[in-house]
Phi, psi and omega in degrees: 000328181302342190267340183301322180290316174296323179291325178287322182291325175299317178304315182290322173304308189293322181294326183292319182286331190285332188289146184277071186271125177291358184252008178090178178298145185280316185228348182280101166258070192205181175297145174221149178249159189296337180294329182307318184284062188293338183262003175288143167272149174273136183284341182216142184290344182294333176279003173247017188297345179270352182270151174302157186298327187284324184286314176312310186300326183284353173263354189272164180312308181294310181295322188259336190248293188294318176297328177293327178297320185286342195227341188279158180289344177296341189246016186296337182281001183250134176278168178311317182289316177301321176300317176301313182301318181296312178306310184298320171303312181296320186290328175295315177301310173304319180306310187268004177270148177206160168213135188228150177239138172252111180214146179295155180260345179229144173204159175265152178313135168065013173279174170245135173236153173267133179235134180237138176248120171246129177241154177231135176086191191100149185279334180069200002286350182238142161239163185227147182221135185227136165280123188226174184257007183201164174250022177258122189301313182266007174232353180294145174244164172305140183311326184294336180295344176261005169118344179294146174235130178278128181257112175071179180286156181291160179256115194247136172236115178266199182308142172075016180066020178277133180280155182213151179224025184297320180296312185294323178297340180271004177284129187304134191290136185095354183276162173298122180262017178274079178259142182267004176236145171225150168248133186242120183277166166084006181281136176228112176261127182222107178293336179279323181276350188064032185273138182216118181256159183232139169239156182218124178230133179241132175251146165259122182243141163276121179296152176294159182282336185274131172289164179143191179246126192242139176258132183230140183209161177245135170253130190251121176247128180208172176248164182235314193292330182278012163275017176204137185300326177301330183272004185246131171230155174268137176215126189045044175080004183238142173280128175234176176290142184297328180291349180085174189287350174247030189255017172071014180282347175288147180233164176230121182227145175251145169279177169292140181289159178234129181261127185243116177273134180245126176238000000 
């Protein structure tokens, strides 16, 4: 019986992190890995390449989200034409979403390097970016797991190139500020207006002390349905995705990985 309380706490935390909230995580201000966002859909089957084909298909945009728009009761107020319009808008958001990582490919042991991640798109109002060690969705770890250390808070520029510190300011005072994950506010993606916002985040990393070749990639977390009025509903005074926080309207996208040779 002594194990029930810890297991229950872990289950509650997993459920809280997994929900695709367009406003970001309510309480978790820490490093996150892509497996946490279990209700998000994967933008590419390549990030599921270790899974059996049938399981991988069920995690993709079509298998996890688009099929649900066509059949789920959450969309019962939409007729067939409206559902098609929402699907088209969602696919537009996905088409123009992107993430790329700018990093050196060589570094000395224990030195410091700058790594920058640029994102485009997402319905907003919040998107997330995390530095990870793999492009496998269910096996990637925060980059710090492979020996890198994040030095201080990341430098975040939101839409319009405006600096923002909201994520770092939510961190409990006195805590280590070196997080490999950031949440970025103020993003507005609009499929009807053709709006695509860009963000830029730079981390200072301390390179591992052991020589070798290390993989670094960026995981991009973003939403889709709120990029179209048909995909937006009001709940508790806030606009949210029609499919709800567990409706797979969130996305996980990876940048191309970078190999860093450490000598």
